[in-house]
N, C-alpha and C positions, 0 to 999 in steps of 0.2 A: 672131402671133395665138394666143391660148390656145384649144385645142379640147378638151383632156382634163384632168381634175382628179382628184387623190386628196385626199380630205378626212379628216384625222386627228382623231379625237375620243377623248380619254381619258375613261374612265368609272369612277366610284367611287360606288357606291350611288345610282344615278340611274334606277332602274327606272321611275319615274313620268314621266320626261321623254323616254324613248327613242322611243316611238311618235310623239310630236309632232315630235321632232327629225327622224326619217326622213321624215315626211310633209312638213314644211316645206322640207327640203332638196330633196326630190324635186319638189315643186311649183315651186320657184323656179329649179331648174336643168335640168329634163328637156327644156325647149324651147330651151335656150340652149347647153348644154355636155354632153359625155359625162363622167360622173363615177363614181367608186367611193367608197363611204363605208367607212372603216376604223375600226371601233369597238374600242378597246383597254380591256379590263377589268383594272383595277388592283387585283385582290384584293377585289372587292366582297363584302359580307357579306349583302346583301339578295338579291333575285331578279333582279338586273341581268343576270347571265350567262345565265340561262334566257331572259330576254326578248331578249337579243342573239342567242342561238342561234336562237330562233324567227324573228327578223327576217332572219337570214342564210339560213335555209331557205326563206323566202318571197320574198326579193328577190335577184336575181342580182348586183346591184351593191353589196350590203352584205356586208362581210366582218367577222367577229368574231375578235379575237385575245385570248386569255386568258393573263394572266401568272400565274405560280405562286403569287404572294402580292402584298401591297401594297408596291410599291417606291417609290411617290411619283409625283405628277402629272408632273413633268418627265421622269422615266424612262419613264413610259407613253407620252408623246409621242415620245420617241426610239425606243421599241420600234416604234411605228407607222411612223416614218420609215424605220427599218431594214427593215421589211416591204416598203415600196414602193420601196426603193432601186434594185432591179434592174428595175423596171417602166418602161414608156415613157409617162410623163405629161409634159404641158407645164408644169404648175404644181401646187403643193401648198397646201392650206388647213389651218390650225390653228384649231380652234374647240372650245369646251367644250360639254358636254352639257346644261348648265343653261338654255340658250336665252337667256341675258342678252345674248349677242352675236347679233343677228338673222341667220339664214342667208340671208335675202333680200338682204343686202348683198353677198354673195359675187360675184355676176355683175358688179355695178358696180365692185367692187374689182379683178377680173381685167382689166377693160378698161383699167386704169391701168398695167398691166405693159407695158413697151416695151423697145427696145434700150438705153435709158438708165435704166430702172427695173427692178431685180431683186426688190424687196420692197415690198409695200404693207401697212403696218401700221395697225391700227385704233387711233385716238386718241380717248379718251373725253372728250367735252365736257360730259357729264352722266351721273351714275351713280345711277339710280333704285333704291330699295329697299335702299340701303346706309347704315349708320349714320354719324353725324357723325364718330365716333372712327375708323372704318375709312378714311373719306375723308382725314382729317387725317394718319393714320399713313402712308397710301400716298403722299400728297403729300410728306411729310417724307422718306420713304425714297428716292424718285426723286431728289430734290435732294441728299440726302446721298451717294447712290451716285455721282452725276455729279461731286461734289466730290472724291471719293476715288479714282476710277479715271481712267486716262489717255485715255479716249475718252468720247463722250457717248451716253447712252441717251435716246431721246425721252421726254419727260415724259408721264405719265398714259396709258401703254399697257399692254396685257396681252399674252397670247400669240396673240390673234386677229389673223391676218394671212394674206396670200396671197403666195407667192414662187415663183420659177422652180425647176424640179426640180433644176437643177445645184447648188443649195445643199445638197441632202440629204446628199451625201457629206461635205461640210465639217462639218455638224452631227453626223452619226453618228460620225465618226471622232474627235470631240473626246473627250478622256480625263478631263475634269473629274470629280472624285469626287462633287461636288454641283452638277450642271449647273443653270445659270440661262439659259434660252433667250433671254430678252430681251438679256442681256449678250452671249451668243454671237453673235447677229445683229449687234449693234452692233460687237463686236470684229472680226468678219469684214470689215466695211467695205464691203459691197456697196451700191450706190446704192439709196436707199430714199425713199419719200414717205409722208406721213401721209394717212389717210382718216378724217376726223372723223365721229363718230356719237354718238348717245345710247344708253348702255347701259340695257337694260331690267331689270325685276325678274325674279327667278327664276321660271321657269314653275311648278315644283313642288319640294318638298323643302327641305332646309336646306343652307346652305353647309358644305363639308367643310374649309374653310380657317379654322380658329380662330386666335386671336391668337398662340398658342404656335407653330403651324405657320408663320404668316406671319413671326414673329420669327426662327425657325430658318432659313427660306428667305432672309430679308434678310441675316442675319449671314453665312451661308455664301456668298451671292452676293458680298458685299463682300470677304470674306477670300479667295475664289477668284480675284478679279480685281485685288486691290490689297494691297500690303504697307504702305500708308500708316498704318493704325491702329497697327501695330507701331512704325513710325518716330515717330509722334506721341507715343505713350506714352514712348518712349525720350527724345525731345526734352524733354518737360515733366518727366520724372523728373530729367534733368540740371539743368534750371532750378530745380526744387525742392531738389535737393541743394546747389546753390550758395547758395540762400536760407537753408537750414538751417545750412550751414557758417558763413555770416555771423552768424546768430542765436546760434550756439554760441560764436563768438568774443566777441560782445557780452556774452553771459551770463557767460563766464569772466572777462572784464575787469571787469564790474560786480560779480561776486562777490569778486574780489581787492581791488578799490578800496573797496567799500562793505560788504563782509561779507554781501551778500545771497545767499540760497540759492534755487535754482530751485524753483518750485512743482510739485506733482505733477500739476496739471491741464494745464499746458503740456507736460510730459513725456508724459502720456497722449495728448494731442492729436497730438503729433508721431509717436509710435509708431503710433497708429492710422492716421494719414495715410500713412506709408510702408508700413505693412502692407497697406493697401488698394491702393496702387500696385503692390506686389509681387504681390498676388493677381491683379490685372487683367493685369499683364504675363505672369505664368505661364499664365493662362487663354488669352491670345492665342497664346503660343508653343505651348501644348498643342494648340490648335485647328489652327494651321498645320501642326504635325507630323502630326496625325491625318488631315488632308486630304491631305497628301503621301503618307502611308502607304497610304491607301485607293487612291491612284492606282498606287503601285508594286506592291502585291500583285496587282493585275490580276485580281481576281475578276470574274465576270460581273455587269454592272450591272443586268441584268434577265434573267429566264428565261421563255421562252414555253412555256406548258403545253399549249395547244390552239389550233387555228385552225379555224374553221367557215366554209365558203364553198359556196354552192350550185353544183353542177356545171354 
């Protein structure tokens, strides 16, 4: 039975949401569970850190962790997990500061943890306030990811979840240079169940995940967990090579037999085609190499600048 929780909240320019976040979490949990709220400032440029520090000075169960700069959402979550790693909690909650994932659901989700269930992940059946394009791209990504990797990531999920504290060490010790937590949970293989819910509109502010950041996260997630893109490019490059070899033989025979000369357009098309394949292949190789290099150089993946907690 879950009696104590650590709630990890990555924060990046969310000053307008923090008061409501703390209030809603407190109202929904204070009569049910003992909890600590761990706010991790991922290099905010607004007044988020000042607000976080104020909240930590007011509330004993609110701790604010400030990173030295913006390392990225996934690193901020891992920094929060590292902070609670040595603490004695029964379970951990991951939730964003934008209040799209209702904190009121946490109690109900913790009740689903059992001897046979280590992770309860939020699965979105409705996504309010999100554009059609964002919904389509998210749907496409999850299905593409599951096709490329050797394990299955549940469809239409985010980082909102509740899990047993024993998983923290597994997650923090991961050395992925570009961590993708949803993939790490699925890769670990701990028994999980879905908790379906409707995702709400943002309480305030604008999303910090633009399409460029989403594409970067998606690409790194795929390349970190799968070499299938590289193998697919190689496979179809060989097929194309065989086809071009056959076309070349045909053109040579046709030129000798009928005196026909190859046209510049077909030559240009073939050169462009193979040039594109080479660029794609080199880009994939380069990205795999840089991801591997980032892991081997073993630089700190995040740096904690300051921690504020009421005595």
